[in-house]
Biotite code that builds the C-alpha atoms (Angstrom):
import biotite.structure as struc

atoms = struc.array([
    struc.Atom([-57.042, -16.458, 14.787], chain_id="A", res_id=1, res_name="MET", atom_name="CA", element="C"),
    struc.Atom([-54.075, -14.405, 13.611], chain_id="A", res_id=2, res_name="ALA", atom_name="CA", element="C"),
    struc.Atom([-50.633, -15.819, 14.268], chain_id="A", res_id=3, res_name="THR", atom_name="CA", element="C"),
    struc.Atom([-47.491, -13.897, 14.950], chain_id="A", res_id=4, res_name="LEU", atom_name="CA", element="C"),
    struc.Atom([-44.771, -14.656, 12.438], chain_id="A", res_id=5, res_name="THR", atom_name="CA", element="C"),
    struc.Atom([-41.187, -14.070, 13.514], chain_id="A", res_id=6, res_name="ILE", atom_name="CA", element="C"),
    struc.Atom([-38.985, -13.267, 10.509], chain_id="A", res_id=7, res_name="PRO", atom_name="CA", element="C"),
    struc.Atom([-35.996, -15.494, 9.954], chain_id="A", res_id=8, res_name="ALA", atom_name="CA", element="C"),
    struc.Atom([-32.637, -14.101, 10.871], chain_id="A", res_id=9, res_name="ALA", atom_name="CA", element="C"),
    struc.Atom([-30.840, -12.344, 8.071], chain_id="A", res_id=10, res_name="ASP", atom_name="CA", element="C"),
    struc.Atom([-27.856, -14.473, 7.155], chain_id="A", res_id=11, res_name="THR", atom_name="CA", element="C"),
    struc.Atom([-26.431, -11.840, 4.813], chain_id="A", res_id=12, res_name="HIS", atom_name="CA", element="C"),
    struc.Atom([-25.209, -9.274, 7.281], chain_id="A", res_id=13, res_name="MET", atom_name="CA", element="C"),
    struc.Atom([-22.094, -8.451, 5.317], chain_id="A", res_id=14, res_name="GLY", atom_name="CA", element="C"),
    struc.Atom([-18.464, -9.020, 6.239], chain_id="A", res_id=15, res_name="PRO", atom_name="CA", element="C"),
    struc.Atom([-17.857, -10.400, 9.709], chain_id="A", res_id=16, res_name="THR", atom_name="CA", element="C"),
    struc.Atom([-14.831, -9.611, 11.847], chain_id="A", res_id=17, res_name="LEU", atom_name="CA", element="C"),
    struc.Atom([-13.286, -13.056, 12.059], chain_id="A", res_id=18, res_name="GLY", atom_name="CA", element="C"),
    struc.Atom([-9.821, -13.897, 13.377], chain_id="A", res_id=19, res_name="PRO", atom_name="CA", element="C"),
    struc.Atom([-8.020, -13.308, 10.068], chain_id="A", res_id=20, res_name="LYS", atom_name="CA", element="C"),
    struc.Atom([-9.622, -9.918, 9.444], chain_id="A", res_id=21, res_name="ARG", atom_name="CA", element="C"),
    struc.Atom([-9.071, -8.912, 13.059], chain_id="A", res_id=22, res_name="LEU", atom_name="CA", element="C"),
    struc.Atom([-5.457, -10.020, 12.849], chain_id="A", res_id=23, res_name="GLY", atom_name="CA", element="C"),
    struc.Atom([-4.693, -7.984, 9.745], chain_id="A", res_id=24, res_name="VAL", atom_name="CA", element="C"),
    struc.Atom([-6.505, -4.936, 11.178], chain_id="A", res_id=25, res_name="LEU", atom_name="CA", element="C"),
    struc.Atom([-4.398, -5.143, 14.340], chain_id="A", res_id=26, res_name="LEU", atom_name="CA", element="C"),
    struc.Atom([-1.292, -5.498, 12.174], chain_id="A", res_id=27, res_name="PHE", atom_name="CA", element="C"),
    struc.Atom([-2.313, -2.452, 10.144], chain_id="A", res_id=28, res_name="ILE", atom_name="CA", element="C"),
    struc.Atom([-2.848, -0.478, 13.354], chain_id="A", res_id=29, res_name="ALA", atom_name="CA", element="C"),
    struc.Atom([0.630, -1.371, 14.609], chain_id="A", res_id=30, res_name="SER", atom_name="CA", element="C"),
    struc.Atom([2.232, -0.562, 11.261], chain_id="A", res_id=31, res_name="GLU", atom_name="CA", element="C"),
    struc.Atom([0.404, 2.769, 11.186], chain_id="A", res_id=32, res_name="SER", atom_name="CA", element="C"),
    struc.Atom([2.161, 3.703, 14.428], chain_id="A", res_id=33, res_name="VAL", atom_name="CA", element="C"),
    struc.Atom([5.520, 2.809, 12.849], chain_id="A", res_id=34, res_name="VAL", atom_name="CA", element="C"),
    struc.Atom([4.830, 4.989, 9.806], chain_id="A", res_id=35, res_name="PHE", atom_name="CA", element="C"),
    struc.Atom([3.571, 7.919, 11.891], chain_id="A", res_id=36, res_name="PHE", atom_name="CA", element="C"),
    struc.Atom([6.776, 7.797, 13.955], chain_id="A", res_id=37, res_name="VAL", atom_name="CA", element="C"),
    struc.Atom([8.898, 7.746, 10.781], chain_id="A", res_id=38, res_name="LEU", atom_name="CA", element="C"),
    struc.Atom([6.936, 10.650, 9.311], chain_id="A", res_id=39, res_name="ILE", atom_name="CA", element="C"),
    struc.Atom([7.403, 12.602, 12.548], chain_id="A", res_id=40, res_name="ALA", atom_name="CA", element="C"),
    struc.Atom([11.151, 11.926, 12.367], chain_id="A", res_id=41, res_name="MET", atom_name="CA", element="C"),
    struc.Atom([11.184, 13.158, 8.774], chain_id="A", res_id=42, res_name="TYR", atom_name="CA", element="C"),
    struc.Atom([9.346, 16.359, 9.710], chain_id="A", res_id=43, res_name="VAL", atom_name="CA", element="C"),
    struc.Atom([11.741, 17.012, 12.596], chain_id="A", res_id=44, res_name="VAL", atom_name="CA", element="C"),
    struc.Atom([14.641, 16.451, 10.220], chain_id="A", res_id=45, res_name="GLY", atom_name="CA", element="C"),
    struc.Atom([13.566, 19.443, 8.160], chain_id="A", res_id=46, res_name="GLN", atom_name="CA", element="C"),
    struc.Atom([14.614, 21.707, 11.023], chain_id="A", res_id=47, res_name="ALA", atom_name="CA", element="C"),
    struc.Atom([18.249, 20.719, 10.403], chain_id="A", res_id=48, res_name="HIS", atom_name="CA", element="C"),
    struc.Atom([18.901, 21.674, 6.750], chain_id="A", res_id=49, res_name="PRO", atom_name="CA", element="C"),
    struc.Atom([22.624, 20.931, 6.615], chain_id="A", res_id=50, res_name="ASN", atom_name="CA", element="C"),
    struc.Atom([23.610, 19.446, 3.273], chain_id="A", res_id=51, res_name="GLY", atom_name="CA", element="C"),
    struc.Atom([21.277, 18.397, 0.421], chain_id="A", res_id=52, res_name="PRO", atom_name="CA", element="C"),
    struc.Atom([17.607, 19.337, 0.691], chain_id="A", res_id=53, res_name="THR", atom_name="CA", element="C"),
    struc.Atom([14.488, 17.668, -0.740], chain_id="A", res_id=54, res_name="PRO", atom_name="CA", element="C"),
    struc.Atom([13.671, 20.744, -2.829], chain_id="A", res_id=55, res_name="ARG", atom_name="CA", element="C"),
    struc.Atom([17.041, 20.504, -4.558], chain_id="A", res_id=56, res_name="ALA", atom_name="CA", element="C"),
    struc.Atom([17.252, 16.728, -4.889], chain_id="A", res_id=57, res_name="GLN", atom_name="CA", element="C"),
    struc.Atom([13.797, 15.218, -5.390], chain_id="A", res_id=58, res_name="LEU", atom_name="CA", element="C"),
    struc.Atom([12.041, 15.014, -8.758], chain_id="A", res_id=59, res_name="ASP", atom_name="CA", element="C"),
    struc.Atom([8.392, 15.524, -7.835], chain_id="A", res_id=60, res_name="VAL", atom_name="CA", element="C"),
    struc.Atom([7.090, 15.159, -11.390], chain_id="A", res_id=61, res_name="GLY", atom_name="CA", element="C"),
    struc.Atom([8.918, 11.857, -11.743], chain_id="A", res_id=62, res_name="HIS", atom_name="CA", element="C"),
    struc.Atom([7.318, 10.365, -8.641], chain_id="A", res_id=63, res_name="MET", atom_name="CA", element="C"),
    struc.Atom([3.819, 11.660, -9.356], chain_id="A", res_id=64, res_name="ILE", atom_name="CA", element="C"),
    struc.Atom([3.521, 9.292, -12.325], chain_id="A", res_id=65, res_name="LEU", atom_name="CA", element="C"),
    struc.Atom([4.704, 6.280, -10.330], chain_id="A", res_id=66, res_name="TYR", atom_name="CA", element="C"),
    struc.Atom([2.524, 7.248, -7.380], chain_id="A", res_id=67, res_name="SER", atom_name="CA", element="C"),
    struc.Atom([-0.555, 7.334, -9.611], chain_id="A", res_id=68, res_name="VAL", atom_name="CA", element="C"),
    struc.Atom([0.290, 3.777, -10.690], chain_id="A", res_id=69, res_name="ALA", atom_name="CA", element="C"),
    struc.Atom([0.325, 2.664, -7.043], chain_id="A", res_id=70, res_name="LEU", atom_name="CA", element="C"),
    struc.Atom([-2.946, 4.409, -6.228], chain_id="A", res_id=71, res_name="TRP", atom_name="CA", element="C"),
    struc.Atom([-4.559, 2.939, -9.350], chain_id="A", res_id=72, res_name="ALA", atom_name="CA", element="C"),
    struc.Atom([-3.585, -0.517, -8.092], chain_id="A", res_id=73, res_name="SER", atom_name="CA", element="C"),
    struc.Atom([-6.083, -0.077, -5.254], chain_id="A", res_id=74, res_name="SER", atom_name="CA", element="C"),
    struc.Atom([-8.820, 0.150, -7.867], chain_id="A", res_id=75, res_name="ALA", atom_name="CA", element="C"),
    struc.Atom([-7.648, -2.982, -9.692], chain_id="A", res_id=76, res_name="THR", atom_name="CA", element="C"),
    struc.Atom([-7.452, -4.861, -6.383], chain_id="A", res_id=77, res_name="MET", atom_name="CA", element="C"),
    struc.Atom([-10.994, -3.756, -5.574], chain_id="A", res_id=78, res_name="ALA", atom_name="CA", element="C"),
    struc.Atom([-12.134, -5.074, -8.959], chain_id="A", res_id=79, res_name="MET", atom_name="CA", element="C"),
    struc.Atom([-10.733, -8.531, -8.179], chain_id="A", res_id=80, res_name="ALA", atom_name="CA", element="C"),
    struc.Atom([-12.962, -9.154, -5.151], chain_id="A", res_id=81, res_name="LEU", atom_name="CA", element="C"),
    struc.Atom([-16.350, -9.049, -6.951], chain_id="A", res_id=82, res_name="PRO", atom_name="CA", element="C"),
    struc.Atom([-15.036, -11.543, -9.495], chain_id="A", res_id=83, res_name="ARG", atom_name="CA", element="C"),
    struc.Atom([-14.668, -14.119, -6.723], chain_id="A", res_id=84, res_name="VAL", atom_name="CA", element="C"),
    struc.Atom([-18.296, -13.643, -5.700], chain_id="A", res_id=85, res_name="GLN", atom_name="CA", element="C"),
    struc.Atom([-19.312, -14.239, -9.336], chain_id="A", res_id=86, res_name="ARG", atom_name="CA", element="C"),
    struc.Atom([-17.230, -17.419, -9.563], chain_id="A", res_id=87, res_name="ASP", atom_name="CA", element="C"),
    struc.Atom([-15.018, -15.708, -12.126], chain_id="A", res_id=88, res_name="ASP", atom_name="CA", element="C"),
    struc.Atom([-11.598, -16.917, -11.004], chain_id="A", res_id=89, res_name="GLN", atom_name="CA", element="C"),
    struc.Atom([-10.032, -16.104, -14.361], chain_id="A", res_id=90, res_name="ARG", atom_name="CA", element="C"),
    struc.Atom([-11.254, -12.506, -14.212], chain_id="A", res_id=91, res_name="GLY", atom_name="CA", element="C"),
    struc.Atom([-9.981, -12.239, -10.651], chain_id="A", res_id=92, res_name="MET", atom_name="CA", element="C"),
    struc.Atom([-6.522, -13.361, -11.752], chain_id="A", res_id=93, res_name="ARG", atom_name="CA", element="C"),
    struc.Atom([-6.420, -10.743, -14.523], chain_id="A", res_id=94, res_name="TRP", atom_name="CA", element="C"),
    struc.Atom([-7.223, -7.973, -12.034], chain_id="A", res_id=95, res_name="TRP", atom_name="CA", element="C"),
    struc.Atom([-4.613, -9.315, -9.625], chain_id="A", res_id=96, res_name="LEU", atom_name="CA", element="C"),
    struc.Atom([-2.081, -9.334, -12.466], chain_id="A", res_id=97, res_name="LEU", atom_name="CA", element="C"),
    struc.Atom([-2.951, -5.702, -13.222], chain_id="A", res_id=98, res_name="ALA", atom_name="CA", element="C"),
    struc.Atom([-2.413, -4.898, -9.537], chain_id="A", res_id=99, res_name="THR", atom_name="CA", element="C"),
    struc.Atom([0.995, -6.572, -9.551], chain_id="A", res_id=100, res_name="VAL", atom_name="CA", element="C"),
    struc.Atom([2.035, -4.712, -12.711], chain_id="A", res_id=101, res_name="VAL", atom_name="CA", element="C"),
    struc.Atom([0.994, -1.323, -11.307], chain_id="A", res_id=102, res_name="LEU", atom_name="CA", element="C"),
    struc.Atom([2.673, -2.032, -7.978], chain_id="A", res_id=103, res_name="GLY", atom_name="CA", element="C"),
    struc.Atom([5.853, -3.129, -9.755], chain_id="A", res_id=104, res_name="ALA", atom_name="CA", element="C"),
    struc.Atom([5.858, 0.101, -11.774], chain_id="A", res_id=105, res_name="ILE", atom_name="CA", element="C"),
    struc.Atom([5.828, 2.031, -8.500], chain_id="A", res_id=106, res_name="PHE", atom_name="CA", element="C"),
    struc.Atom([8.708, -0.017, -7.068], chain_id="A", res_id=107, res_name="VAL", atom_name="CA", element="C"),
    struc.Atom([10.739, 0.600, -10.238], chain_id="A", res_id=108, res_name="ILE", atom_name="CA", element="C"),
    struc.Atom([10.070, 4.331, -9.977], chain_id="A", res_id=109, res_name="GLY", atom_name="CA", element="C"),
    struc.Atom([11.147, 4.416, -6.354], chain_id="A", res_id=110, res_name="GLU", atom_name="CA", element="C"),
    struc.Atom([14.309, 2.444, -7.181], chain_id="A", res_id=111, res_name="ALA", atom_name="CA", element="C"),
    struc.Atom([15.117, 4.978, -9.911], chain_id="A", res_id=112, res_name="GLN", atom_name="CA", element="C"),
    struc.Atom([14.684, 7.796, -7.394], chain_id="A", res_id=113, res_name="GLU", atom_name="CA", element="C"),
    struc.Atom([17.151, 6.106, -5.049], chain_id="A", res_id=114, res_name="TRP", atom_name="CA", element="C"),
    struc.Atom([19.623, 5.491, -7.896], chain_id="A", res_id=115, res_name="TRP", atom_name="CA", element="C"),
    struc.Atom([19.555, 9.156, -8.922], chain_id="A", res_id=116, res_name="LEU", atom_name="CA", element="C"),
    struc.Atom([20.291, 10.161, -5.326], chain_id="A", res_id=117, res_name="LEU", atom_name="CA", element="C"),
    struc.Atom([23.183, 7.702, -5.100], chain_id="A", res_id=118, res_name="TYR", atom_name="CA", element="C"),
    struc.Atom([24.595, 9.144, -8.329], chain_id="A", res_id=119, res_name="GLN", atom_name="CA", element="C"),
    struc.Atom([24.648, 12.509, -6.551], chain_id="A", res_id=120, res_name="ASP", atom_name="CA", element="C"),
    struc.Atom([26.570, 10.889, -3.657], chain_id="A", res_id=121, res_name="GLN", atom_name="CA", element="C"),
    struc.Atom([23.525, 11.045, -1.388], chain_id="A", res_id=122, res_name="ILE", atom_name="CA", element="C"),
    struc.Atom([23.110, 8.064, 0.917], chain_id="A", res_id=123, res_name="SER", atom_name="CA", element="C"),
    struc.Atom([21.313, 7.524, 4.212], chain_id="A", res_id=124, res_name="ALA", atom_name="CA", element="C"),
    struc.Atom([24.441, 8.682, 6.043], chain_id="A", res_id=125, res_name="ALA", atom_name="CA", element="C"),
    struc.Atom([24.672, 12.044, 4.236], chain_id="A", res_id=126, res_name="ARG", atom_name="CA", element="C"),
    struc.Atom([22.527, 14.128, 6.589], chain_id="A", res_id=127, res_name="ASN", atom_name="CA", element="C"),
    struc.Atom([19.414, 13.882, 8.765], chain_id="A", res_id=128, res_name="LEU", atom_name="CA", element="C"),
    struc.Atom([17.050, 14.494, 5.844], chain_id="A", res_id=129, res_name="TRP", atom_name="CA", element="C"),
    struc.Atom([18.641, 11.716, 3.771], chain_id="A", res_id=130, res_name="ALA", atom_name="CA", element="C"),
    struc.Atom([18.510, 9.316, 6.731], chain_id="A", res_id=131, res_name="THR", atom_name="CA", element="C"),
    struc.Atom([14.806, 9.848, 7.353], chain_id="A", res_id=132, res_name="THR", atom_name="CA", element="C"),
    struc.Atom([14.004, 9.891, 3.621], chain_id="A", res_id=133, res_name="PHE", atom_name="CA", element="C"),
    struc.Atom([15.627, 6.519, 2.952], chain_id="A", res_id=134, res_name="PHE", atom_name="CA", element="C"),
    struc.Atom([14.123, 5.002, 6.104], chain_id="A", res_id=135, res_name="MET", atom_name="CA", element="C"),
    struc.Atom([10.592, 6.158, 5.341], chain_id="A", res_id=136, res_name="LEU", atom_name="CA", element="C"),
    struc.Atom([10.525, 5.343, 1.629], chain_id="A", res_id=137, res_name="THR", atom_name="CA", element="C"),
    struc.Atom([12.528, 2.146, 2.137], chain_id="A", res_id=138, res_name="GLY", atom_name="CA", element="C"),
    struc.Atom([10.196, 0.689, 4.760], chain_id="A", res_id=139, res_name="ILE", atom_name="CA", element="C"),
    struc.Atom([7.165, 1.628, 2.685], chain_id="A", res_id=140, res_name="HIS", atom_name="CA", element="C"),
    struc.Atom([8.770, 0.103, -0.412], chain_id="A", res_id=141, res_name="GLY", atom_name="CA", element="C"),
    struc.Atom([9.376, -3.113, 1.537], chain_id="A", res_id=142, res_name="LEU", atom_name="CA", element="C"),
    struc.Atom([5.683, -3.216, 2.445], chain_id="A", res_id=143, res_name="HIS", atom_name="CA", element="C"),
    struc.Atom([4.799, -2.823, -1.234], chain_id="A", res_id=144, res_name="VAL", atom_name="CA", element="C"),
    struc.Atom([7.097, -5.685, -2.244], chain_id="A", res_id=145, res_name="ILE", atom_name="CA", element="C"),
    struc.Atom([5.624, -7.948, 0.454], chain_id="A", res_id=146, res_name="ILE", atom_name="CA", element="C"),
    struc.Atom([2.145, -7.098, -0.806], chain_id="A", res_id=147, res_name="GLY", atom_name="CA", element="C"),
    struc.Atom([3.105, -7.875, -4.398], chain_id="A", res_id=148, res_name="LEU", atom_name="CA", element="C"),
    struc.Atom([4.491, -11.269, -3.359], chain_id="A", res_id=149, res_name="ILE", atom_name="CA", element="C"),
    struc.Atom([1.266, -12.049, -1.460], chain_id="A", res_id=150, res_name="ALA", atom_name="CA", element="C"),
    struc.Atom([-0.947, -11.000, -4.377], chain_id="A", res_id=151, res_name="ILE", atom_name="CA", element="C"),
    struc.Atom([1.108, -12.986, -6.867], chain_id="A", res_id=152, res_name="GLY", atom_name="CA", element="C"),
    struc.Atom([0.995, -16.042, -4.593], chain_id="A", res_id=153, res_name="THR", atom_name="CA", element="C"),
    struc.Atom([-2.807, -15.879, -4.363], chain_id="A", res_id=154, res_name="ILE", atom_name="CA", element="C"),
    struc.Atom([-3.066, -15.645, -8.154], chain_id="A", res_id=155, res_name="ALA", atom_name="CA", element="C"),
    struc.Atom([-0.816, -18.684, -8.625], chain_id="A", res_id=156, res_name="LEU", atom_name="CA", element="C"),
    struc.Atom([-2.514, -20.776, -5.932], chain_id="A", res_id=157, res_name="VAL", atom_name="CA", element="C"),
    struc.Atom([-5.924, -20.000, -7.466], chain_id="A", res_id=158, res_name="SER", atom_name="CA", element="C"),
    struc.Atom([-4.850, -21.953, -10.553], chain_id="A", res_id=159, res_name="LEU", atom_name="CA", element="C"),
    struc.Atom([-5.130, -25.122, -8.451], chain_id="A", res_id=160, res_name="ARG", atom_name="CA", element="C"),
    struc.Atom([-7.680, -24.199, -5.782], chain_id="A", res_id=161, res_name="ALA", atom_name="CA", element="C"),
    struc.Atom([-10.325, -21.463, -6.334], chain_id="A", res_id=162, res_name="PRO", atom_name="CA", element="C"),
    struc.Atom([-10.245, -18.522, -3.949], chain_id="A", res_id=163, res_name="VAL", atom_name="CA", element="C"),
    struc.Atom([-12.976, -18.820, -1.334], chain_id="A", res_id=164, res_name="SER", atom_name="CA", element="C"),
    struc.Atom([-15.945, -16.444, -1.291], chain_id="A", res_id=165, res_name="LYS", atom_name="CA", element="C"),
    struc.Atom([-15.524, -16.110, 2.471], chain_id="A", res_id=166, res_name="SER", atom_name="CA", element="C"),
    struc.Atom([-14.799, -12.692, 3.942], chain_id="A", res_id=167, res_name="HIS", atom_name="CA", element="C"),
    struc.Atom([-11.963, -14.454, 5.755], chain_id="A", res_id=168, res_name="GLU", atom_name="CA", element="C"),
    struc.Atom([-10.241, -15.561, 2.545], chain_id="A", res_id=169, res_name="SER", atom_name="CA", element="C"),
    struc.Atom([-6.606, -14.797, 1.868], chain_id="A", res_id=170, res_name="GLY", atom_name="CA", element="C"),
    struc.Atom([-7.636, -12.408, -0.899], chain_id="A", res_id=171, res_name="LEU", atom_name="CA", element="C"),
    struc.Atom([-9.827, -10.394, 1.480], chain_id="A", res_id=172, res_name="GLU", atom_name="CA", element="C"),
    struc.Atom([-7.033, -10.152, 4.036], chain_id="A", res_id=173, res_name="VAL", atom_name="CA", element="C"),
    struc.Atom([-4.373, -9.189, 1.471], chain_id="A", res_id=174, res_name="VAL", atom_name="CA", element="C"),
    struc.Atom([-6.780, -6.657, -0.035], chain_id="A", res_id=175, res_name="SER", atom_name="CA", element="C"),
    struc.Atom([-7.082, -4.865, 3.326], chain_id="A", res_id=176, res_name="LEU", atom_name="CA", element="C"),
    struc.Atom([-3.301, -4.802, 3.625], chain_id="A", res_id=177, res_name="TYR", atom_name="CA", element="C"),
    struc.Atom([-2.850, -3.491, 0.075], chain_id="A", res_id=178, res_name="TRP", atom_name="CA", element="C"),
    struc.Atom([-5.326, -0.647, 0.526], chain_id="A", res_id=179, res_name="HIS", atom_name="CA", element="C"),
    struc.Atom([-3.485, 0.318, 3.713], chain_id="A", res_id=180, res_name="PHE", atom_name="CA", element="C"),
    struc.Atom([-0.133, 0.425, 1.886], chain_id="A", res_id=181, res_name="VAL", atom_name="CA", element="C"),
    struc.Atom([-1.615, 2.561, -0.895], chain_id="A", res_id=182, res_name="ASP", atom_name="CA", element="C"),
    struc.Atom([-3.348, 4.921, 1.527], chain_id="A", res_id=183, res_name="ALA", atom_name="CA", element="C"),
    struc.Atom([-0.179, 5.332, 3.578], chain_id="A", res_id=184, res_name="MET", atom_name="CA", element="C"),
    struc.Atom([1.677, 6.472, 0.451], chain_id="A", res_id=185, res_name="TRP", atom_name="CA", element="C"),
    struc.Atom([-0.789, 9.366, 0.125], chain_id="A", res_id=186, res_name="ILE", atom_name="CA", element="C"),
    struc.Atom([0.399, 10.639, 3.503], chain_id="A", res_id=187, res_name="LEU", atom_name="CA", element="C"),
    struc.Atom([4.069, 9.923, 2.768], chain_id="A", res_id=188, res_name="ILE", atom_name="CA", element="C"),
    struc.Atom([3.932, 11.518, -0.687], chain_id="A", res_id=189, res_name="PHE", atom_name="CA", element="C"),
    struc.Atom([2.201, 14.572, 0.742], chain_id="A", res_id=190, res_name="GLY", atom_name="CA", element="C"),
    struc.Atom([4.863, 14.939, 3.435], chain_id="A", res_id=191, res_name="THR", atom_name="CA", element="C"),
    struc.Atom([7.967, 14.279, 1.337], chain_id="A", res_id=192, res_name="ILE", atom_name="CA", element="C"),
    struc.Atom([7.123, 15.534, -2.121], chain_id="A", res_id=193, res_name="TYR", atom_name="CA", element="C"),
    struc.Atom([4.501, 18.227, -1.506], chain_id="A", res_id=194, res_name="VAL", atom_name="CA", element="C"),
    struc.Atom([5.283, 19.670, 1.937], chain_id="A", res_id=195, res_name="TRP", atom_name="CA", element="C"),
    struc.Atom([9.101, 19.463, 1.955], chain_id="A", res_id=196, res_name="SER", atom_name="CA", element="C"),
    struc.Atom([10.086, 19.314, -1.738], chain_id="A", res_id=197, res_name="ALA", atom_name="CA", element="C"),
    struc.Atom([7.563, 21.747, -3.240], chain_id="A", res_id=198, res_name="VAL", atom_name="CA", element="C"),
    struc.Atom([6.633, 23.971, -0.313], chain_id="A", res_id=199, res_name="LEU", atom_name="CA", element="C"),
    struc.Atom([10.043, 23.834, 1.285], chain_id="A", res_id=200, res_name="GLY", atom_name="CA", element="C"),
    struc.Atom([8.954, 22.313, 4.609], chain_id="A", res_id=201, res_name="GLY", atom_name="CA", element="C"),
])
């Protein structure tokens, strides 16, 4: 007599939405609102062109190179995650180091951009464009620095305790945050350097 066999439940359903992942996704959602408001303020500021303008002051070619470094860091971060699944903690640390280096290159480039503006006597108080520019790039830069600190901390801690393979690990959570920061720069770069500096807003 034939028997009915019920297949065992698949225990490999992929990443689950645990409390840590949910928490960082909610944080990303809230930060997205902040950035969208800042971008809207920047766009509105273009309607009041009194004083220095982005077309005259910003070096688009300069920031393209540093922006590519930041976007490339998303790829190096993505390469770190599979190393954990393969029990290759050393390889993971090398990819995290590459991510930190690329992110630091971006921060240096942004700091140089600010320094050049200050040399031209342009500060956040100069006009509405300068105010929104420094707010938007400054808050994004702060997010990058926080991400770099988190990535570096994970790399250092992994020297004593291996990073967990869990989808709720600190590396997974920080990875989501880092990809958000990199993706947000695509929108910011497009608004500041392409739309207002190249196309004239």
